[in-house]
A tleap script that builds the chain and sets N, CA, C and O, in Angstrom:
source leaprc.protein.ff14SB
mol = sequence {
  NMET VAL VAL VAL VAL VAL TRP VAL VAL VAL
  VAL VAL VAL MET MET GLU CYS SER VAL LYS
  PHE ILE GLY ALA ALA THR GLY VAL ASN GLY
  TRP ARG SER SER ILE VAL ASN GLU SER LEU
  ASN SER ALA ALA VAL GLU ASN VAL SER PRO
  TRP SER ASP VAL LEU ALA ALA SER SER GLU
  ALA SER GLN ARG GLU VAL ALA ARG GLY ASP
  ASP LEU ARG THR GLN CTYR
}
set mol.1.N position { 121.705 98.526 126.826 }
set mol.1.CA position { 121.173 98.922 125.800 }
set mol.1.C position { 121.632 97.795 125.191 }
set mol.1.O position { 120.869 97.325 124.348 }
set mol.2.N position { 122.706 97.202 125.384 }
set mol.2.CA position { 122.863 95.113 125.262 }
set mol.2.C position { 121.477 94.832 124.632 }
set mol.2.O position { 120.898 94.726 123.550 }
set mol.3.N position { 121.275 94.769 126.170 }
set mol.3.CA position { 119.113 94.702 126.407 }
set mol.3.C position { 118.363 95.185 125.234 }
set mol.3.O position { 117.870 94.227 124.639 }
set mol.4.N position { 118.147 96.098 124.788 }
set mol.4.CA position { 117.709 96.477 124.186 }
set mol.4.C position { 117.795 95.945 122.562 }
set mol.4.O position { 117.085 95.238 121.846 }
set mol.5.N position { 118.382 96.289 122.488 }
set mol.5.CA position { 119.281 95.828 120.107 }
set mol.5.C position { 118.491 94.445 120.487 }
set mol.5.O position { 117.481 93.949 119.988 }
set mol.6.N position { 119.210 94.073 121.404 }
set mol.6.CA position { 119.007 91.909 121.389 }
set mol.6.C position { 117.482 92.431 121.181 }
set mol.6.O position { 117.378 92.443 119.955 }
set mol.7.N position { 116.318 92.842 121.689 }
set mol.7.CA position { 114.948 92.823 122.416 }
set mol.7.C position { 114.963 93.772 120.484 }
set mol.7.O position { 113.748 93.945 120.390 }
set mol.8.N position { 115.255 94.066 119.826 }
set mol.8.CA position { 115.115 94.570 118.502 }
set mol.8.C position { 115.699 93.713 116.987 }
set mol.8.O position { 115.967 93.797 115.788 }
set mol.9.N position { 115.664 93.339 117.527 }
set mol.9.CA position { 117.261 92.143 116.562 }
set mol.9.C position { 115.780 91.213 116.942 }
set mol.9.O position { 114.777 91.731 116.449 }
set mol.10.N position { 115.500 89.813 117.813 }
set mol.10.CA position { 114.911 89.143 118.083 }
set mol.10.C position { 113.579 89.358 117.357 }
set mol.10.O position { 112.942 88.463 116.801 }
set mol.11.N position { 113.108 91.109 117.450 }
set mol.11.CA position { 111.124 91.380 116.747 }
set mol.11.C position { 112.041 91.914 116.460 }
set mol.11.O position { 112.483 92.580 117.397 }
set mol.12.N position { 112.763 91.990 115.327 }
set mol.12.CA position { 112.610 92.452 113.834 }
set mol.12.C position { 112.280 90.544 113.405 }
set mol.12.O position { 111.269 89.892 113.144 }
set mol.13.N position { 113.569 90.275 113.514 }
set mol.13.CA position { 113.721 89.158 112.828 }
set mol.13.C position { 112.070 87.294 113.302 }
set mol.13.O position { 111.696 86.215 112.842 }
set mol.14.N position { 111.830 88.201 114.388 }
set mol.14.CA position { 110.376 87.696 114.507 }
set mol.14.C position { 109.394 88.213 113.298 }
set mol.14.O position { 109.370 87.506 112.291 }
set mol.15.N position { 108.858 88.996 113.316 }
set mol.15.CA position { 108.187 89.556 112.214 }
set mol.15.C position { 108.554 89.701 110.864 }
set mol.15.O position { 107.910 90.339 110.031 }
set mol.16.N position { 109.547 89.127 110.680 }
set mol.16.CA position { 110.088 88.656 108.557 }
set mol.16.C position { 109.507 86.799 108.581 }
set mol.16.O position { 108.909 86.185 107.697 }
set mol.17.N position { 110.068 86.222 110.218 }
set mol.17.CA position { 109.846 85.115 110.466 }
set mol.17.C position { 108.116 84.877 109.942 }
set mol.17.O position { 107.694 84.187 109.014 }
set mol.18.N position { 107.379 85.713 110.905 }
set mol.18.CA position { 105.517 85.665 111.283 }
set mol.18.C position { 105.710 86.041 108.862 }
set mol.18.O position { 105.381 85.083 108.164 }
set mol.19.N position { 106.128 87.159 108.236 }
set mol.19.CA position { 105.101 87.514 107.431 }
set mol.19.C position { 105.234 86.637 106.400 }
set mol.19.O position { 104.381 86.374 105.553 }
set mol.20.N position { 106.841 85.986 106.545 }
set mol.20.CA position { 107.083 84.254 104.934 }
set mol.20.C position { 105.890 82.620 105.822 }
set mol.20.O position { 105.471 81.570 105.335 }
set mol.21.N position { 105.760 83.299 107.364 }
set mol.21.CA position { 105.311 81.835 107.319 }
set mol.21.C position { 103.485 82.946 106.047 }
set mol.21.O position { 103.105 82.559 104.942 }
set mol.22.N position { 102.925 84.120 106.790 }
set mol.22.CA position { 101.839 83.885 106.310 }
set mol.22.C position { 101.921 84.319 105.007 }
set mol.22.O position { 100.783 84.316 104.537 }
set mol.23.N position { 102.907 84.770 104.034 }
set mol.23.CA position { 103.041 84.592 102.216 }
set mol.23.C position { 102.547 83.478 101.908 }
set mol.23.O position { 101.651 83.401 101.068 }
set mol.24.N position { 103.251 81.971 102.794 }
set mol.24.CA position { 103.285 80.678 102.150 }
set mol.24.C position { 102.110 80.811 102.396 }
set mol.24.O position { 101.441 81.166 101.425 }
set mol.25.N position { 101.259 80.579 103.880 }
set mol.25.CA position { 99.715 80.125 103.804 }
set mol.25.C position { 99.290 80.791 102.938 }
set mol.25.O position { 98.815 80.158 101.995 }
set mol.26.N position { 99.267 81.911 102.872 }
set mol.26.CA position { 98.091 82.278 102.025 }
set mol.26.C position { 98.348 82.419 100.940 }
set mol.26.O position { 97.730 83.283 100.317 }
set mol.27.N position { 99.103 81.831 100.444 }
set mol.27.CA position { 100.079 81.723 98.674 }
set mol.27.C position { 99.777 83.749 97.658 }
set mol.27.O position { 99.421 84.018 96.511 }
set mol.28.N position { 100.309 84.997 99.328 }
set mol.28.CA position { 100.469 86.247 98.532 }
set mol.28.C position { 101.894 86.427 99.196 }
set mol.28.O position { 102.189 86.154 100.359 }
set mol.29.N position { 102.701 86.935 98.226 }
set mol.29.CA position { 103.579 87.597 99.147 }
set mol.29.C position { 103.630 89.206 100.157 }
set mol.29.O position { 103.607 90.391 99.825 }
set mol.30.N position { 103.708 88.470 101.536 }
set mol.30.CA position { 103.682 89.946 102.525 }
set mol.30.C position { 102.036 89.703 103.133 }
set mol.30.O position { 101.069 89.056 102.730 }
set mol.31.N position { 102.310 90.608 104.338 }
set mol.31.CA position { 101.043 90.386 105.617 }
set mol.31.C position { 100.630 91.256 104.572 }
set mol.31.O position { 99.659 90.559 104.277 }
set mol.32.N position { 100.527 92.628 103.403 }
set mol.32.CA position { 100.032 93.401 103.735 }
set mol.32.C position { 99.090 92.811 102.371 }
set mol.32.O position { 97.937 93.240 102.398 }
set mol.33.N position { 99.424 91.853 101.133 }
set mol.33.CA position { 98.012 91.152 100.554 }
set mol.33.C position { 97.611 90.713 101.270 }
set mol.33.O position { 96.394 90.888 101.327 }
set mol.34.N position { 97.993 90.161 101.950 }
set mol.34.CA position { 96.555 88.819 102.909 }
set mol.34.C position { 96.095 90.351 103.313 }
set mol.34.O position { 95.616 91.257 102.631 }
set mol.35.N position { 96.333 90.289 104.272 }
set mol.35.CA position { 94.998 91.971 104.709 }
set mol.35.C position { 94.358 92.385 103.782 }
set mol.35.O position { 93.154 92.301 104.022 }
set mol.36.N position { 94.666 92.959 102.454 }
set mol.36.CA position { 93.649 92.896 101.774 }
set mol.36.C position { 93.166 92.559 100.920 }
set mol.36.O position { 92.651 93.240 100.034 }
set mol.37.N position { 93.266 90.871 101.053 }
set mol.37.CA position { 92.502 89.762 100.452 }
set mol.37.C position { 91.934 88.935 100.755 }
set mol.37.O position { 91.519 87.968 100.115 }
set mol.38.N position { 91.763 89.453 102.676 }
set mol.38.CA position { 91.576 89.405 103.438 }
set mol.38.C position { 90.134 90.188 103.550 }
set mol.38.O position { 89.022 89.745 103.838 }
set mol.39.N position { 90.575 91.546 103.209 }
set mol.39.CA position { 89.495 92.613 103.223 }
set mol.39.C position { 87.973 92.286 102.193 }
set mol.39.O position { 86.767 92.227 102.434 }
set mol.40.N position { 88.818 92.134 101.003 }
set mol.40.CA position { 87.903 91.791 99.797 }
set mol.40.C position { 87.274 90.158 100.152 }
set mol.40.O position { 86.904 89.564 99.139 }
set mol.41.N position { 87.178 89.679 100.975 }
set mol.41.CA position { 87.123 88.460 101.059 }
set mol.41.C position { 85.128 88.869 101.645 }
set mol.41.O position { 83.911 88.850 101.459 }
set mol.42.N position { 86.167 89.143 102.327 }
set mol.42.CA position { 84.516 89.660 104.065 }
set mol.42.C position { 83.735 91.108 103.453 }
set mol.42.O position { 83.165 91.797 104.299 }
set mol.43.N position { 83.708 91.490 102.258 }
set mol.43.CA position { 83.081 92.377 101.154 }
set mol.43.C position { 82.449 91.587 99.812 }
set mol.43.O position { 81.616 91.904 98.963 }
set mol.44.N position { 83.012 90.772 99.981 }
set mol.44.CA position { 81.992 89.946 98.999 }
set mol.44.C position { 80.630 88.823 99.993 }
set mol.44.O position { 79.518 88.430 99.639 }
set mol.45.N position { 81.190 88.684 100.925 }
set mol.45.CA position { 80.446 87.680 101.955 }
set mol.45.C position { 79.448 88.432 102.291 }
set mol.45.O position { 78.226 88.279 102.296 }
set mol.46.N position { 80.153 89.264 102.571 }
set mol.46.CA position { 78.966 90.812 102.791 }
set mol.46.C position { 77.731 91.467 101.467 }
set mol.46.O position { 76.605 91.964 101.490 }
set mol.47.N position { 78.569 91.169 100.603 }
set mol.47.CA position { 77.849 90.956 99.901 }
set mol.47.C position { 76.597 90.380 99.204 }
set mol.47.O position { 75.589 90.903 98.729 }
set mol.48.N position { 76.964 89.318 99.300 }
set mol.48.CA position { 75.864 88.251 99.743 }
set mol.48.C position { 75.192 88.286 101.483 }
set mol.48.O position { 75.975 88.019 102.394 }
set mol.49.N position { 74.461 88.457 101.645 }
set mol.49.CA position { 74.053 89.138 103.391 }
set mol.49.C position { 72.850 89.214 102.959 }
set mol.49.O position { 72.509 89.219 101.776 }
set mol.50.N position { 71.719 89.317 104.503 }
set mol.50.CA position { 70.632 89.796 104.067 }
set mol.50.C position { 70.493 91.360 103.643 }
set mol.50.O position { 69.674 91.679 102.781 }
set mol.51.N position { 71.447 92.471 104.376 }
set mol.51.CA position { 71.570 93.789 103.740 }
set mol.51.C position { 71.817 94.179 102.490 }
set mol.51.O position { 71.699 95.395 102.343 }
set mol.52.N position { 72.143 93.532 101.457 }
set mol.52.CA position { 72.117 93.778 100.022 }
set mol.52.C position { 70.306 93.898 99.333 }
set mol.52.O position { 69.728 94.649 98.548 }
set mol.53.N position { 69.905 92.620 100.215 }
set mol.53.CA position { 68.174 92.621 100.231 }
set mol.53.C position { 67.819 94.238 100.950 }
set mol.53.O position { 68.244 95.122 100.206 }
set mol.54.N position { 67.314 94.647 101.895 }
set mol.54.CA position { 67.694 96.014 102.234 }
set mol.54.C position { 67.978 96.965 101.132 }
set mol.54.O position { 67.188 97.827 100.749 }
set mol.55.N position { 68.953 96.787 100.736 }
set mol.55.CA position { 70.143 98.158 100.203 }
set mol.55.C position { 69.271 98.248 98.776 }
set mol.55.O position { 68.803 99.334 98.433 }
set mol.56.N position { 69.067 96.966 97.911 }
set mol.56.CA position { 68.214 97.391 97.675 }
set mol.56.C position { 67.036 97.502 96.924 }
set mol.56.O position { 66.817 97.583 95.715 }
set mol.57.N position { 65.782 97.476 98.695 }
set mol.57.CA position { 64.792 98.032 98.387 }
set mol.57.C position { 64.844 99.778 98.339 }
set mol.57.O position { 64.003 100.501 97.805 }
set mol.58.N position { 66.229 100.261 99.142 }
set mol.58.CA position { 65.911 101.084 99.301 }
set mol.58.C position { 66.528 101.998 98.231 }
set mol.58.O position { 66.467 103.227 98.269 }
set mol.59.N position { 67.326 101.038 96.960 }
set mol.59.CA position { 67.557 101.510 96.025 }
set mol.59.C position { 67.070 101.786 95.284 }
set mol.59.O position { 67.595 102.467 94.404 }
set mol.60.N position { 65.637 101.355 95.238 }
set mol.60.CA position { 64.477 101.135 94.194 }
set mol.60.C position { 63.446 101.853 94.435 }
set mol.60.O position { 62.784 102.327 93.511 }
set mol.61.N position { 63.012 102.136 96.263 }
set mol.61.CA position { 63.000 103.262 96.195 }
set mol.61.C position { 63.319 104.931 96.454 }
set mol.61.O position { 62.598 105.757 97.014 }
set mol.62.N position { 64.910 105.142 95.724 }
set mol.62.CA position { 64.382 106.065 96.309 }
set mol.62.C position { 64.911 106.966 94.423 }
set mol.62.O position { 65.303 108.076 94.064 }
set mol.63.N position { 64.465 105.132 93.502 }
set mol.63.CA position { 64.671 105.595 91.875 }
set mol.63.C position { 63.476 105.871 91.807 }
set mol.63.O position { 63.236 107.007 91.398 }
set mol.64.N position { 62.155 104.888 92.202 }
set mol.64.CA position { 61.344 106.050 93.057 }
set mol.64.C position { 61.061 107.356 92.589 }
set mol.64.O position { 60.771 107.958 91.555 }
set mol.65.N position { 61.313 107.573 94.047 }
set mol.65.CA position { 61.535 109.156 94.135 }
set mol.65.C position { 61.613 110.219 93.108 }
set mol.65.O position { 60.782 111.052 92.746 }
set mol.66.N position { 62.964 109.946 92.690 }
set mol.66.CA position { 63.250 111.104 92.369 }
set mol.66.C position { 62.625 110.939 90.621 }
set mol.66.O position { 62.621 111.908 89.862 }
set mol.67.N position { 62.080 109.413 90.162 }
set mol.67.CA position { 61.167 109.315 89.003 }
set mol.67.C position { 60.160 109.896 89.475 }
set mol.67.O position { 59.691 110.651 88.623 }
set mol.68.N position { 59.498 109.915 90.588 }
set mol.68.CA position { 58.191 111.363 90.931 }
set mol.68.C position { 58.754 111.846 90.846 }
set mol.68.O position { 58.267 111.958 89.720 }
set mol.69.N position { 60.221 113.003 90.854 }
set mol.69.CA position { 60.329 113.919 91.098 }
set mol.69.C position { 60.413 114.795 89.307 }
set mol.69.O position { 59.978 115.790 88.727 }
set mol.70.N position { 60.778 114.290 89.207 }
set mol.70.CA position { 61.056 114.061 87.537 }
set mol.70.C position { 59.087 114.696 87.072 }
set mol.70.O position { 58.609 115.812 86.872 }
set mol.71.N position { 58.529 113.362 87.076 }
set mol.71.CA position { 56.721 113.487 86.964 }
set mol.71.C position { 56.852 114.928 87.104 }
set mol.71.O position { 57.251 115.493 86.085 }
set mol.72.N position { 56.525 115.944 88.501 }
set mol.72.CA position { 56.189 116.954 88.554 }
set mol.72.C position { 57.318 117.837 88.608 }
set mol.72.O position { 57.482 118.775 89.388 }
set mol.73.N position { 58.327 117.308 87.397 }
set mol.73.CA position { 59.100 118.324 87.496 }
set mol.73.C position { 58.430 118.794 85.310 }
set mol.73.O position { 58.602 119.819 84.650 }
set mol.74.N position { 57.854 117.709 85.013 }
set mol.74.CA position { 57.309 117.365 84.109 }
set mol.74.C position { 55.822 118.187 84.347 }
set mol.74.O position { 55.149 117.165 84.476 }
set mol.75.N position { 55.311 118.754 84.425 }
set mol.75.CA position { 53.458 118.892 85.222 }
set mol.75.C position { 54.275 120.739 84.839 }
set mol.75.O position { 53.377 121.413 84.334 }
set mol.76.N position { 54.895 121.133 84.893 }
set mol.76.CA position { 55.151 122.538 85.643 }
set mol.76.C position { 55.333 123.438 84.386 }
set mol.76.O position { 55.557 124.642 84.516 }
savepdb mol mol.pdb
quit
């Protein structure tokens, strides 16, 4: 029982130290903020990737489909 309590205390202290270290290294408070910042940074990088060209082409094609549908509706 004493071993379990000591182990839990050690784990909690290590977690607190790592949270403070990550906050100091990233300039944000806590690990949640650093995870959010990392996800935002990766999303910003993905927006520059070649997939943005594919998405732009597909959105243009879908806009043409919508325009063609509008033309057909106006003909009838």
